[in-house]
C-alpha positions as CSV (number, residue, x, y, z in Angstrom):
1,M,-62.0,-142.6,229.9
2,E,-58.4,-142.9,231.1
3,Q,-57.2,-140.9,234.1
4,E,-55.0,-138.7,232.0
5,E,-58.0,-137.7,229.8
6,L,-60.1,-137.1,233.0
7,D,-57.4,-134.9,234.5
8,S,-57.1,-132.9,231.2
9,A,-60.9,-132.5,231.1
10,K,-61.0,-131.4,234.7
11,K,-58.3,-128.8,234.1
12,T,-60.1,-127.5,230.9
13,L,-63.4,-127.3,232.8
14,K,-61.8,-125.3,235.7
15,E,-60.2,-122.9,233.2
16,M,-63.5,-122.5,231.4
17,R,-65.2,-121.8,234.7
18,N,-62.7,-119.1,235.6
19,Q,-63.1,-117.5,232.2
20,V,-66.9,-117.4,232.5
21,L,-66.6,-115.9,236.0
22,H,-64.2,-113.3,234.6
23,E,-66.7,-112.5,231.8
24,V,-69.5,-112.1,234.3
25,Q,-67.4,-109.7,236.4
26,E,-66.6,-107.6,233.3
27,S,-70.3,-107.5,232.4
28,M,-71.3,-106.4,235.9
29,H,-68.6,-103.7,235.8
30,A,-70.0,-102.5,232.4
31,Y,-73.5,-102.6,233.7
32,R,-72.6,-100.5,236.7
33,E,-70.8,-98.0,234.5
34,M,-73.9,-97.5,232.4
35,G,-75.9,-96.5,235.5
36,E,-73.3,-93.9,236.5
37,A,-73.3,-92.0,233.2
38,P,-74.6,-88.4,233.2
39,L,-78.2,-87.8,232.1
40,P,-78.2,-88.6,228.3
41,D,-80.8,-87.7,225.7
42,I,-83.7,-90.0,224.9
43,S,-81.9,-92.0,222.2
44,D,-79.0,-92.7,224.6
45,V,-81.5,-93.9,227.2
46,S,-82.9,-96.4,224.7
47,A,-79.5,-97.6,223.6
48,N,-78.4,-98.0,227.2
49,A,-81.6,-99.9,228.1
50,Y,-80.9,-102.3,225.3
51,S,-77.3,-102.7,226.3
52,R,-78.3,-103.5,229.9
53,D,-80.8,-106.1,228.7
54,V,-78.0,-107.8,226.6
55,L,-75.7,-107.7,229.6
56,L,-78.3,-109.2,232.0
57,N,-79.1,-112.0,229.5
58,L,-75.3,-112.6,229.1
59,G,-75.2,-113.0,232.9
60,E,-78.1,-115.6,232.8
61,N,-76.4,-117.5,230.0
62,Q,-73.1,-117.5,231.8
63,Q,-74.7,-118.7,235.0
64,Q,-76.2,-121.6,233.1
65,K,-72.7,-122.4,231.7
66,I,-71.2,-122.4,235.2
67,R,-73.9,-124.8,236.3
68,D,-73.2,-127.0,233.4
69,I,-69.4,-126.9,234.1
70,D,-70.0,-127.6,237.8
71,A,-72.2,-130.6,236.8
72,A,-69.5,-131.9,234.5
73,L,-66.9,-131.6,237.3
74,E,-69.3,-133.6,239.6
75,R,-69.7,-136.3,236.9
76,I,-65.9,-136.6,236.8
77,A,-65.8,-137.1,240.6
78,K,-68.6,-139.7,240.3
79,G,-66.9,-141.5,237.4
80,E,-69.8,-140.7,235.1
81,Y,-68.0,-138.2,232.9
82,G,-68.2,-138.8,229.1
83,I,-71.3,-141.0,229.5
84,C,-74.6,-139.9,228.0
85,A,-77.1,-139.1,230.7
86,R,-79.9,-140.4,228.4
87,C,-78.7,-143.5,226.6
88,E,-75.7,-144.2,228.9
89,E,-73.4,-144.7,225.9
90,E,-70.0,-143.1,225.7
91,I,-70.1,-139.5,224.3
92,S,-67.7,-139.2,221.4
93,P,-64.3,-137.8,222.3
94,Q,-64.6,-135.2,219.5
95,R,-67.8,-133.8,221.2
96,M,-66.2,-133.8,224.6
97,N,-63.2,-131.9,223.2
98,V,-65.5,-129.3,221.7
99,R,-68.0,-129.1,224.5
100,P,-66.4,-130.7,227.6
101,F,-69.5,-130.1,229.8
102,S,-71.8,-132.1,227.4
103,R,-74.3,-134.3,229.2
104,Y,-75.6,-136.0,226.1
105,C,-74.3,-137.7,223.0
106,I,-75.0,-135.9,219.7
107,D,-77.9,-138.3,218.8
108,C,-79.7,-137.8,222.2
109,K,-79.1,-134.1,222.2
110,T,-80.6,-133.8,218.7
111,E,-83.6,-135.8,219.8
112,I,-84.0,-133.7,222.9
113,E,-83.9,-130.5,220.9
114,K,-86.5,-131.8,218.5
115,F,-88.9,-133.4,220.9
116,G,-87.9,-132.2,224.4
117,E,-86.8,-134.4,227.3
């Protein structure tokens, strides 16, 4: 990849990271608000429990996304960005544009999803 592409990817990844952190903060705020509500009836308790579970899972998924973004930023620093971690071939620019923190080319990712790493 050329330096201009790397700089653009780095900027995109940092923006994505900031967006994810913002989403996590909003989720935590919503989670805290649910705990502060007055005593509801039993159906409200059930609905709130489900909503809390969804928010907690969102947090876990967002944490993984931050780890993926951080790993991509590290690969940029090491000069390994855009190279498949499995087959060591270049990852298609289209894939990197859609998912800039991709570690694998589409063929390797498909194989990993089918058979595991």
